[in-house]
VEXDRENKE-17115 format. One record per residue: residue in three letters; x negated, y, z of N, C-alpha, C in turn. Coordinates in pm, whole numbers, padded with zeros to 5 digits, always signed. Each point is the difference from the previous one (the first is absolute). Layout:
% VEXDRENKE-17115
alaXYZXYZXYZ...
This chain:
% VEXDRENKE-17115
met-06701+05478-04063-00054-00111-00078+00109-00054-00089ser-00038-00042-00127+00097-00047-00099+00047-00139+00036asp+00107-00046-00073+00055-00134+00024-00096-00108-00040ser-00081+00019-00113-00096-00102-00042-00109-00018+00103asn-00049+00109+00056-00102-00011+00104+00056-00070+00122ala+00126+00032+00028+00061-00067+00115+00009-00149-00023ser+00036-00042-00124+00008-00142-00032-00134-00066+00011gly-00110+00065-00049-00135-00057+00009-00046-00016+00142cys+00029+00100+00079-00042-00007+00140+00066-00114+00073thr+00117-00029-00033+00071-00106+00073-00032-00137-00056ser-00050-00015-00131-00022-00131-00060-00145-00045+00001met-00097+00086+00024-00141-00036-00002-00034-00108+00101pro+00047+00004+00120-00035-00108+00093+00038-00137-00052val+00115-00010-00066+00044-00130-00056-00097-00044-00109val-00041+00092-00088-00094-00034-00107-00134-00045+00056ile-00050+00070+00101-00129-00036+00060+00005-00139+00059leu+00109-00032+00072+00011-00132+00061+00005-00109-00105ala+00074+00025-00110+00009-00101-00106-00136-00028-00062leu-00076+00103-00027-00132-00018-00062-00099-00064+00097leu+00004+00041+00127-00094-00055+00097+00021-00147+00025phe+00126-00044-00001+00028-00138+00041+00021-00096-00116phe+00025+00048-00121+00032-00093-00109-00101+00001-00116trp-00060+00116-00031-00085-00002-00121-00132-00074+00017pro-00062-00004+00119-00128-00075+00008+00019-00147-00035val+00113-00055+00047+00025-00141-00029+00013-00021-00150gly+00066+00088-00066+00017-00012-00145-00132+00015-00075leu-00083+00096+00046-00129+00018-00069-00090-00123+00020val-00002-00052+00120-00085-00118+00026+00044-00115-00088leu+00130-00022-00008+00048-00111-00084-00030+00024-00147met+00011+00130-00040-00025+00030-00142-00146-00024-00038trp-00098+00046+00086-00141-00015-00035-00046-00144+00016thr+00051-00064+00105-00047-00138+00019+00062-00094-00100gly+00120+00028-00040+00065-00089-00093-00025+00037-00146lys-00057+00116-00017-00027+00048-00135+00125-00011-00086thr+00105+00051+00054+00128-00007-00071-00002+00089-00123phe-00059+00118+00012-00010+00092-00114-00144+00008-00046asn-00018+00061-00117-00139+00022-00046-00064+00109+00081leu-00120+00024-00022-00078+00091+00084+00052+00141-00012val+00034+00040-00121+00044+00140-00019+00129+00024+00079ile+00093-00095-00006+00129+00018+00069-00020-00002+00150arg-00089-00093+00045-00022-00004+00145-00060+00131+00050val-00095+00056-00081-00062+00127+00040+00105+00111+00004leu+00089+00003-00100+00103+00104-00005+00096-00012+00120ile+00037-00126+00032+00092-00020+00113-00068+00043+00130thr-00128-00034+00012-00072+00037+00122-00010+00150+00011leu-00033+00069-00115-00007+00146+00003+00138+00063+00034phe+00103-00065-00050+00136+00051+00027+00031-00002+00150phe-00033-00111+00065+00026-00009+00144-00089+00092+00079met-00127+00020-00048-00089+00091+00070+00054+00143-00010ala+00050+00034-00122+00061+00134-00016+00123+00014+00087ala+00080-00108+00011+00120+00006+00083-00036+00022+00146ile-00109-00066+00044-00041+00020+00139-00042+00144+00022phe-00073+00055-00096-00045+00138+00012+00119+00095+00008leu+00096-00023-00090+00118+00088+00002+00079-00016+00129ser+00008-00121+00053+00074-00023+00124-00062+00076+00116phe-00134-00007+00009-00065+00074+00107+00018+00149-00017thr-00004+00042-00128+00017+00144-00024+00138+00047+00044phe+00103-00075-00040+00136+00038+00041+00021-00017+00150gly-00067-00091+00060+00010-00017+00145-00054+00121+00073leu-00113+00053-00053-00053+00121+00062+00096+00118-00018leu+00059+00006-00117+00098+00108-00023+00120-00011+00093ala+00040-00124+00034+00115-00018+00087-00024+00053+00140met-00127+00010+00036-00033+00051+00133-00013+00151+00000ala+00019+00066-00113-00013+00144-00010+00115+00070+00071pro-00016+00133+00033+00105+00075+00070+00132+00004-00074gly-00001-00004-00131+00125+00006-00077+00092-00115+00029cys-00059-00120+00007+00083-00117+00028+00051+00000+00143glu-00079+00058+00095+00050+00010+00137+00125+00089+00005gly-00008+00110-00080+00118+00088-00009+00119-00072-00061leu-00031-00089-00100+00107-00076-00062+00066-00093+00099thr-00088-00058+00083+00055-00092+00102+00096+00073+00091val-00036+00122+00036+00088+00079+00085+00129+00034-00071glu-00014+00034-00133+00119+00036-00076+00094-00118-00016thr-00054-00118-00026+00086-00117-00021+00065-00046+00131ser-00065+00024+00113+00059-00040+00127+00100+00101+00052gly-00001+00121-00059+00089+00106+00045+00148-00037-00008pro+00051-00045-00116+00143-00029-00013+00049-00108+00095leu-00088-00089+00045+00043-00106+00090+00043+00057+00134gly-00062+00108+00044+00039+00067+00123-00020-00086+00122asp+00078+00040+00107-00006-00071+00127+00136-00066+00024pro+00014-00131-00024+00131-00066+00014+00060+00016+00140met-00080-00016+00101+00050+00012+00137+00048+00141+00029gly-00074+00096-00049+00041+00140+00021+00130+00032-00070glu+00011-00051-00126+00124+00024-00072+00118-00066+00070met-00019-00121+00049+00108-00070+00070+00040+00075+00126gln-00096+00052+00073+00030+00076+00120+00077+00128-00032asp-00041+00063-00113+00072+00122-00041+00145-00031-00034arg+00020-00112-00071+00136-00037-00037+00084-00035+00123met-00062-00070+00093+00072-00033+00124+00037+00126+00076lys-00091+00096+00002+00028+00126+00069+00117+00073-00067glu-00001+00001-00136+00109+00062-00072+00134-00070+00030ala-00003-00135+00003+00122-00075+00030+00050+00032+00141lys-00091+00010+00096+00039+00034+00137+00061+00139+00006asp-00062+00091-00076+00056+00136-00001+00142+00002-00058arg+00021-00078-00109+00132-00006-00059+00101-00062+00097met-00041-00107+00069+00088-00064+00096+00036+00096+00114lys-00099+00076+00044+00026+00097+00107+00099+00107-00047thr-00017+00043-00125+00092+00099-00054+00141-00056-00009met+00012-00127-00045+00130-00062-00009+00064-00016+00138arg-00081-00040+00099+00053-00013+00136+00051+00133+00052asp-00074+00106-00029+00043+00132+00044+00132+00040-00065lys+00012-00032-00130+00125+00033-00070+00117-00080+00056val-00023-00131+00025+00106-00083+00056+00040+00050+00138lys-00098+00039+00080+00028+00051+00133+00082+00129-00008glu-00037+00085-00093+00073+00125-00018+00143-00026-00049ala+00013-00098-00092+00133-00034-00050+00089-00056+00112arg-00059-00084+00085+00077-00053+00113+00044+00110+00093lys-00087+00095+00024+00035+00112+00087+00114+00080-00061asp-00008+00024-00132+00108+00073-00067+00132-00076+00009met-00007-00134-00016+00121-00081+00009+00060+00007+00140arg-00087-00007+00101+00049+00009+00138+00065+00136+00026asp-00063+00104-00053+00055+00135+00019+00136+00013-00070glu+00009-00054-00124+00127+00006-00073+00109-00080+00071phe-00039-00117+00052+00097-00084+00071+00048+00071+00127ala-00094+00061+00072+00038+00071+00122+00091+00118-00032lys-00031+00068-00111+00082+00113-00042+00141-00045-00037ala+00007-00111-00078+00130-00052-00040+00081-00046+00121arg-00069-00065+00094+00069-00047+00119+00052+00117+00083lys-00081+00106+00007+00042+00119+00074+00120+00066-00066glu-00004+00007-00135+00113+00058-00074+00125-00084+00017met-00016-00134-00006+00115-00088+00017+00059+00014+00140lys-00088+00009+00099+00048+00016+00137+00073+00133+00016gly-00056+00104-00063+00067+00129+00006+00134-00002-00070glu+00008-00072-00114+00126-00010-00073+00104-00076+00081gln-00043-00108+00066+00093-00075+00084+00050+00084+00117gln-00090+00080+00057+00040+00087+00110+00098+00107-00048arg-00027+00051-00122+00090+00100-00057+00140-00059-00021ile+00003-00122-00052+00129-00067-00023+00073-00022+00133gln-00076-00045+00101+00061-00025+00130+00053+00129+00061asp-00075+00109-00017+00046+00130+00052+00128+00044-00069met+00006-00025-00133+00121+00036-00074+00121-00079+00051ile-00022-00129+00024+00110-00084+00048+00045+00045+00138glu-00097+00029+00088+00034+00043+00136+00076+00133-00003ala-00047+00092-00088+00069+00128-00011+00140-00018-00056phe+00014-00097-00092+00130-00027-00060+00097-00058+00102lys-00054-00075+00096+00084-00062+00101+00054+00100+00101lys-00072+00111+00021+00040+00097+00101+00130+00069-00042pro+00091+00015+00092+00126+00070-00033-00025+00147-00026lys+00078+00056-00089-00012+00142-00030+00055+00082+00116gln-00057+00122+00016+00048+00090+00103+00135+00056-00041glu+00100-00030+00081+00133+00049-00030+00023+00134+00069ser+00069+00086-00066+00033+00131+00058+00097-00020+00116asp-00010+00090+00097+00086-00010+00118+00144+00029-00040lys+00083-00098+00015+00140+00017-00034+00085-00029+00123pro+00110+00067+00013+00089-00031+00114+00054-00141-00010ala+00002-00064+00112+00048-00138+00001+00148-00003-00033thr+00034-00088-00090+00141-00015-00039+00049-00137+00041lys+00123-00002+00050+00057-00127+00043+00055-00075-00119lys-00048-00119-00018+00045-00080-00111+00135-00064+00033pro+00090-00003-00095+00131-00062+00027-00012-00149+00019ala+00087-00052+00082-00002-00144+00022+00046-00073-00126lys-00063-00110-00026+00034-00077-00120+00131-00074+00022glu+00069-00020-00109+00124-00075+00007-00029-00145+00036gly+00078-00055+00091-00018-00139+00037+00039-00092-00114lys-00072-00108-00014+00031-00097-00105+00126-00078+00036leu+00085-00013-00094+00121-00080+00019-00027-00143-00043trp+00079-00094+00051-00026-00142-00025+00012-00036-00146phe+00077+00078-00075+00020-00032-00141-00080+00092-00093gln-00081+00088+00061-00072+00098-00083-00109-00070-00081arg-00008+00032-00126-00099-00061-00089-00139+00048+00037arg-00091-00091+00015-00138+00034+00032-00079+00026-00128val-00071+00114-00001-00079+00036-00118-00143-00052+00020lys-00045-00087-00087-00131-00062+00012-00096+00062-00102pro-00131-00002+00030-00096+00049-00099+00007-00081-00129ser-00042+00062-00106+00003-00067-00130-00089-00124+00000ala+00035-00095-00083-00085-00118-00018-00106+00035-00105tyr-00126-00020+00036-00110+00040-00087-00052-00121-00076glu-00035+00024-00123-00052-00106-00086-00152+00004-00010his-00058+00120+00011-00144+00015-00027-00081+00039+00123val+00064+00036+00112-00073+00039+00120+00060-00068+00122lys-00079-00003+00106+00045-00054+00128-00039+00101+00108val+00096+00042+00079-00024+00100+00103-00042-00070+00128glu-00121+00032+00046-00050-00055+00126-00014+00113+00102ala-00050-00034+00118-00004+00099+00108-00085+00121-00036gln-00114-00023-00063-00092+00109-00031-00029+00016-00148glu+00078-00065-00084-00035+00002-00142+00123-00030-00086ile+00006+00069-00113+00091-00040-00106-00085-00080-00097lys+00014-00131+00006-00093-00091-00067+00051-00039-00139pro-00074+00034-00106+00040-00043-00134-00012-00152-00013leu+00100-00062-00062-00004-00144-00022-00074-00036-00128arg-00035+00099-00077-00085-00015-00118-00083+00127-00013pro-00114-00005-00069-00086+00117-00004+00054+00114-00085val-00036+00121+00040+00024+00116-00087-00105-00006-00110glu+00043-00005-00124-00092-00022-00112-00034+00131-00069phe-00128+00010-00040-00051+00116-00074-00063-00047-00129glu-00017+00093-00092-00078-00030-00119-00145-00024+00042thr-00070-00088-00071-00135-00041+00038-00093+00120+00012gly-00065+00012+00118-00094+00108+00024+00061+00138+00002ser+00133+00006+00018+00070+00129-00009+00092+00017+00120asp+00053+00123+00016+00097+00026+00105+00142+00012-00056val+00020-00046-00123+00132+00004-00063+00081-00121+00048ile+00114+00028+00062+00085-00107+00053+00077-00064-00115arg+00000-00133-00003+00077-00072-00102+00150+00007+00034glu+00080+00005-00105+00144+00016+00019+00061-00114+00080gly-00061-00117-00008+00054-00113+00075-00004+00018+00150ser-00077+00098+00048-00011+00023+00145+00094+00109+00048tyr+00074+00065-00090+00089+00108+00041+00110-00051+00094ser+00056-00117-00030+00107-00053+00085-00049-00028+00141leu-00125-00045+00012-00058-00025+00133-00012+00131+00078leu-00051+00104-00067-00019+00128+00068+00136+00063+00034asp+00100-00023-00083+00134+00051+00031+00053-00064+00128glu-00029-00128+00021+00043-00067+00123-00076+00054+00122val-00125+00041-00021-00074+00063+00109+00072+00128+00044val+00049+00077-00096+00073+00122+00031+00127-00033+00079thr+00074-00100-00047+00125-00039+00066-00025-00051+00141ala-00098-00088+00015-00031-00057+00132-00049+00108+00096ser-00079+00092-00050-00049+00108+00084+00113+00083+00056ser+00103+00023-00081+00115+00078+00046+00087-00080+00096glu+00029-00124-00034+00091-00081+00081-00059-00036+00136tyr-00132-00009+00007-00063-00035+00127-00055+00122+00072gly+00034+00118-00049-00036+00122+00072-00148+00029+00007val-00075-00035-00105-00144+00027+00000-00022+00149-00024ser-00070+00065+00092-00026+00143-00015-00142+00028-00050lys-00092-00094+00023-00138+00014-00049-00047-00133-00057leu-00051+00005-00123-00041-00123-00069-00138+00020-00059leu-00091-00094+00030-00136+00005-00054-00008-00089-00124val-00037+00058-00112-00018-00074-00124-00149-00030-00015gly-00038-00126+00013-00141-00040-00005-00034-00073-00129gly-00100+00050-00071-00046-00066-00123-00123-00083+00026his-00004-00122-00057-00112-00092+00021-00042-00060-00134thr-00130-00029-00014-00053-00062-00122-00076-00128+00036asp-00044-00073-00103-00086-00115+00024-00145+00046+00005asp-00095-00095-00001-00142+00034+00015-00072+00013-00133val+00072+00007-00111-00063+00015-00130-00028+00148-00023gly-00127+00032-00033-00037+00140-00019-00067+00056+00123ser-00043+00125-00010-00072+00064+00110+00098+00046+00108asp-00055+00019+00121+00084+00043+00113+00066+00135-00029ser-00079+00093-00055+00052+00135-00024+00110-00002-00106asp-00019-00078-00108+00102-00008-00104+00130-00060+00054asn-00013-00106+00081+00118-00063+00057+00073+00093+00097met-00077+00079+00074+00062+00094+00094+00080+00106-00075arg-00058+00051-00109+00071+00101-00079+00123-00058-00068leu-00013-00122-00056+00114-00062-00068+00114-00027+00098ser-00032-00051+00118+00106-00029+00098+00070+00128+00045gln-00074+00111+00010+00061+00126+00039+00093+00051-00109arg-00044-00012-00126+00085+00045-00111+00129-00082-00005arg-00010-00130+00023+00119-00085-00004+00094+00030+00115ala-00055+00023+00119+00085+00035+00113+00071+00133-00027asp-00072+00096-00058+00062+00129-00034+00111-00017-00104ala-00022-00090-00098+00101-00024-00103+00128-00057+00061val-00015-00094+00093+00118-00057+00067+00071+00106+00083lys-00078+00082+00068+00059+00108+00082+00081+00095-00088arg-00055+00037-00116+00073+00090-00090+00130-00064-00047tyr-00003-00129-00030+00122-00068-00047+00106+00001+00110leu-00039-00034+00123+00096-00002+00110+00060+00138+00024glu-00083+00103-00017+00050+00137+00021+00100+00039-00109thr-00022-00047-00123+00097+00029-00106+00133-00069+00026lys-00003-00108+00078+00124-00072+00036+00063+00056+00128lys-00051+00115+00045+00057+00071+00115-00003-00083+00128ile-00111-00068+00023-00014-00076+00124+00002+00098+00117gly+00070-00038+00106+00013+00091+00113-00119+00004+00093ala-00086-00101-00006-00112-00009+00093-00115+00089-00046glu-00078+00045+00096-00123+00073-00030-00106-00103-00039leu-00073+00028-00105-00093-00098-00056-00145+00045+00015leu-00087-00098+00023-00144+00022-00002-00063-00109-00084ala-00073+00039-00105-00064-00097-00091-00150-00005+00028ile-00051-00121+00024-00143-00020+00028-00049-00119-00080gly-00115+00017-00065-00064-00110-00071-00109-00061+00085phe+00007-00130+00023-00098-00069+00084-00104-00075-00083gly+00012+00000-00133-00095-00071-00084+00000-00149+00030glu-00121-00055+00015-00014-00143+00029-00035-00026+00147thr+00017+00102+00087-00045-00012+00138+00092-00084+00088arg+00125-00025-00045+00093-00077+00081+00062-00113-00081pro-00082-00103-00032+00055-00112-00079+00105-00077+00078leu+00102-00042-00070+00105-00080+00064-00047-00143+00022val-00076-00055-00096-00057-00134+00011-00146+00006-00043glu-00081-00092+00052-00140-00009-00039-00014-00090-00123gly-00096+00031-00083-00023-00082-00119-00023+00087-00121gln-00066-00061-00101-00033+00072-00122+00062-00065-00123asp+00093-00093+00022+00068-00059-00115+00115+00092-00041glu+00058-00028-00115+00102+00088-00056+00125+00007+00088glu+00036-00111+00063+00118-00002+00085-00018+00092+00120ala-00118-00007+00064-00026+00086+00115-00003+00146-00041arg-00063+00029-00113-00007+00139-00045+00138+00054-00035ala+00085-00085-00056+00136+00045-00033+00077+00037+00126gln-00020-00074+00109+00070+00032+00125-00055+00128+00064asn-00128+00025-00022-00061+00120+00060+00036+00128-00077arg+00040-00014-00125+00047+00117-00076+00146+00024+00038arg+00027+00099+00081+00135+00015+00053+00024+00144+00046val+00128+00029+00023+00043+00125+00063+00084-00036+00121glu-00032+00056+00114+00072-00030+00124+00078+00124+00046phe+00110-00026+00070+00086+00107+00051+00012-00019+00151gln-00082+00073+00074-00004-00015+00146+00094+00102+00065ile+00088-00050+00085+00093+00088+00072-00073+00064+00117ile-00016+00131-00007-00069+00073+00106+00097+00047+00107glu+00119+00040-00044+00097+00054+00096+00142-00020-00053lys+00091-00030+00093+00142-00011-00033+00076+00111+00071ala+00100+00050-00067+00082+00104+00059+00085-00058+00113ala+00029+00084+00098+00084-00046+00111+00137-00042-00051thr+00053+00079-00092+00129-00033-00062-00021-00007-00151pro+00000-00119-00057-00025-00012-00144+00099+00081-00082lys-00049+00067-00098+00085+00076-00090+00066-00097-00098lys+00132+00005-00002+00072-00093-00085-00015+00041-00147arg-00018-00098-00083-00010+00025-00143+00139+00003-00061thr+00024+00100-00083+00131+00018-00062-00009-00018-00150leu+00115+00014-00064+00003-00009-00145-00080+00112-00066cys-00021+00109+00073-00069+00117-00056-00136+00022+00063ser-00055-00103+00066-00134+00015+00057-00100+00031-00110gly-00084+00099+00025-00099+00040-00099+00042+00121-00080glu+00128+00037+00007+00046+00119-00071-00042+00126+00076asp-00017+00106-00074-00043+00126+00063+00105+00049+00100asp+00127-00014-00034+00110+00039+00091+00089-00122+00020glu-00033-00078+00101+00071-00125+00024+00147+00024+00034thr+00025+00105+00080+00138+00029+00042+00090+00034-00119ala-00049+00090-00084+00079+00040-00117+00023-00119-00094cys-00099-00085-00011+00013-00117-00086+00109-00093+00052leu+00003-00026+00132+00100-00089+00057+00140+00058-00015glu+00013+00130+00024+00132+00062-00012+00050-00005-00144lys-00091+00020-00095+00039-00006-00141+00046-00139-00038arg-00074-00103+00046+00036-00137-00034+00128-00043+00075cys+00020+00058+00118+00124-00029+00074+00121+00057-00075glu-00015+00122-00051+00108+00061-00078+00027-00079-00127ala-00105-00068-00050+00017-00080-00122+00066-00134+00028gly+00029-00029+00131+00072-00121+00033-00085-00113+00053glu-00127+00025+00035-00085-00106+00056+00023-00006+00150ala+00068-00105+00046+00034-00012+00142-00126-00008+00086arg-00101-00069-00049-00123-00014+00079-00065+00135+00025ala+00003+00089-00100-00058+00133+00017+00077+00080+00104cys+00134-00017+00003+00081+00068+00101-00036-00047+00140leu-00015-00132+00016-00036-00055+00131-00136+00051+00045glu-00099+00000-00090-00136+00042+00037-00003+00150+00033arg+00078+00079-00072+00005+00144+00033+00064+00019+00135gly+00103-00079+00030+00063+00011+00130-00094-00038+00113glu-00084-00102-00021-00095-00041+00104-00104+00108+00027gln-00029+00082-00099-00093+00111+00023+00059+00104+00095leu+00131+00002+00011+00067+00099+00085+00035-00054+00138tyr-00043-00124+00028+00034-00062+00129-00056+00084+00115gly+00088+00038+00092-00041+00078+00115-00020+00148-00029lys+00015+00040-00126-00021+00140-00037+00132+00066-00040asp+00072-00066-00088+00127+00055-00049+00095-00117-00021glu+00066-00041+00109+00087-00118-00005+00124+00023-00086thr+00044+00125-00011+00119+00028-00081-00029-00028-00148thr-00112+00054-00049-00038-00024-00139-00036-00146-00022arg-00059-00059+00103-00035-00142-00009+00126-00084-00016arg+00107+00035+00074+00126-00074-00010+00056+00009-00143arg-00018+00118-00062+00051+00018-00136-00076-00090-00099phe-00134-00008+00015-00079-00085-00090+00030-00148+00024asn+00021-00038+00127+00034-00139+00030+00135-00038-00060arg+00093+00096+00001+00131-00026-00060-00013-00026-00149lys-00082+00081-00069-00019-00020-00143-00066-00136-00028ala-00098-00035+00086-00069-00128-00020+00093-00117+00026cys+00084+00012+00105+00093-00108+00032+00104-00016-00110asp+00053+00112-00049+00097-00006-00109-00063-00056-00126gly-00133+00017-00012-00070-00053-00117-00035-00148+00013gly+00037-00062+00114-00021-00144+00016-00119-00039+00085asp-00068+00094+00067-00113-00034+00086+00053-00034+00138leu-00003-00127+00036+00059-00047+00126-00076+00050+00122leu-00131+00018-00014-00078+00053+00111+00044+00142+00032ala+00034+00076-00105+00049+00136+00022+00134-00003+00072cys+00082-00099-00032+00128-00014+00071-00023-00026+00148thr-00098-00084+00030-00032-00030+00139-00047+00126+00073lys-00090+00074-00063-00052+00122+00063+00110+00106+00015leu+00088+00008-00099+00111+00095+00010+00094-00040+00114gly+00023-00131+00016+00083-00048+00111-00061+00035+00133ala-00133-00010+00012-00066+00035+00125+00014+00148+00029gln-00001+00084-00104+00020+00143+00022+00140+00029+00052his+00101-00066-00059+00137+00020+00048+00016-00053+00142glu-00067-00110+00032+00010-00058+00135-00060+00093+00104arg-00110+00068-00035-00067+00088+00096+00048+00144-00011gly+00068+00030-00110+00041+00137-00021-00111+00088-00051ala-00099-00061-00063-00113+00075-00053+00040+00065-00132gly-00018+00133-00008+00029+00072-00123+00147+00025-00023gly+00084-00019+00103+00143+00021-00015+00076-00060+00118ser+00130-00014-00018+00083-00051+00111-00023-00150+00020lys+00023-00043+00121-00015-00141+00035+00126-00073-00043asp-00017-00104-00081+00117-00071-00055-00029-00150+00002leu+00042-00068+00107-00028-00142+00015+00076-00084-00102lys+00117+00044-00040+00077-00074-00098-00073+00001-00136glu-00049+00118-00039-00075+00009-00126-00128-00080+00008ala-00061+00002+00118-00124-00076+00017+00026-00149-00018leu+00114-00049+00059+00033-00141-00012+00027-00038-00145leu+00068+00088-00073+00028-00028-00140-00131-00009-00082leu-00093+00090+00030-00128+00000-00071-00080-00126+00034tyr-00002-00040+00128-00070-00121+00040+00060-00122-00069thr+00133-00001-00006+00068-00113-00065-00034-00006-00148gln-00005+00117-00062-00035+00007-00141-00141-00051-00023ala-00091+00037+00091-00139-00044-00013-00010-00150+00021cys+00075-00052+00101-00005-00144+00027+00057-00080-00116ala+00106+00049-00059+00063-00071-00109-00091-00009-00122gly-00087+00094-00013-00089-00001-00116-00136-00061+00026gln-00025-00053+00124-00129-00060+00031-00023-00123-00086asp-00128-00023-00034-00034-00115-00086-00056-00116+00080gly+00023+00004+00132-00042-00116+00079-00124+00021+00082asp-00065+00115-00013-00123+00019+00078+00022+00097+00115gly+00122+00035+00031+00028+00094+00105-00005-00065+00136
């Protein structure tokens, strides 16, 4: 059905009601009042009669099957509001269920990743602990015939006592060579800054003077960055320090381990706490029964040849140190080196040479010469004997 027919079908009831309820009153007033002449009144009456006829005609047409179909067509787009709302609610529920499933799956993945990371961290800690335990174990020594060690020379009342060096950058404790300031690296790198070389040099000296045979170099970072990145960075830094100490001919066996952020020195996330947690530690694992004395030529490929060369060049200290290497092994040659050191002005060498003459070590026993050497040493003491 066309749009005009649709408009007529929907407006005819209004037209019928208007004519039924309003025009009779108007006609009665017009005829009784004789407002118009007869011809006009007749025309108006005929007009309303024609309008009534047309209204009934269109009313009958509105009841035809075409208009019923139109009614169905016009009601079609309105649909079922309740049904549409239920469909939308069902769709929303389905979406919510899908989201819940995704969140549940994501949580499961997070738990699995966390468990995996925790397992890896635990395994890494166990690996580090195993390395430390293996490092602590003494090496298997080959079976050697027992050799009798010579008795040490007794200390004389005026003999100068040799004390360990005074350290500026480290402090030697029972189980640690503790830096008094941090070992510094370039930011995010394992490159050691030159300002830390003097500190590491003192670690080498202290390790030798205190007889450290095994030293653990531990690298630590703060909590900035991922665990894996910090673990790798700390390991690289510990390796860099180990390489530097080895170039300085440190006598101790070294083990470098990076602990990352797993062993913070202090708790906290401020800059001060993080600065303290970024550090390198030197843990004493083992000390030698008899500390190896550090000489003027420590770190040289041939320490003996170096000392003899410097002794020939007139360094009294080198003569004394070479002689001490021969203690209990070759007293005759030792006496010769002590003589050179004493003649060069080393009073300790004079004392040791006097003890050799007193005991007859490396030559004839000569108490008179021993007394002269002791007197020479006493005369040159600076007050600490």
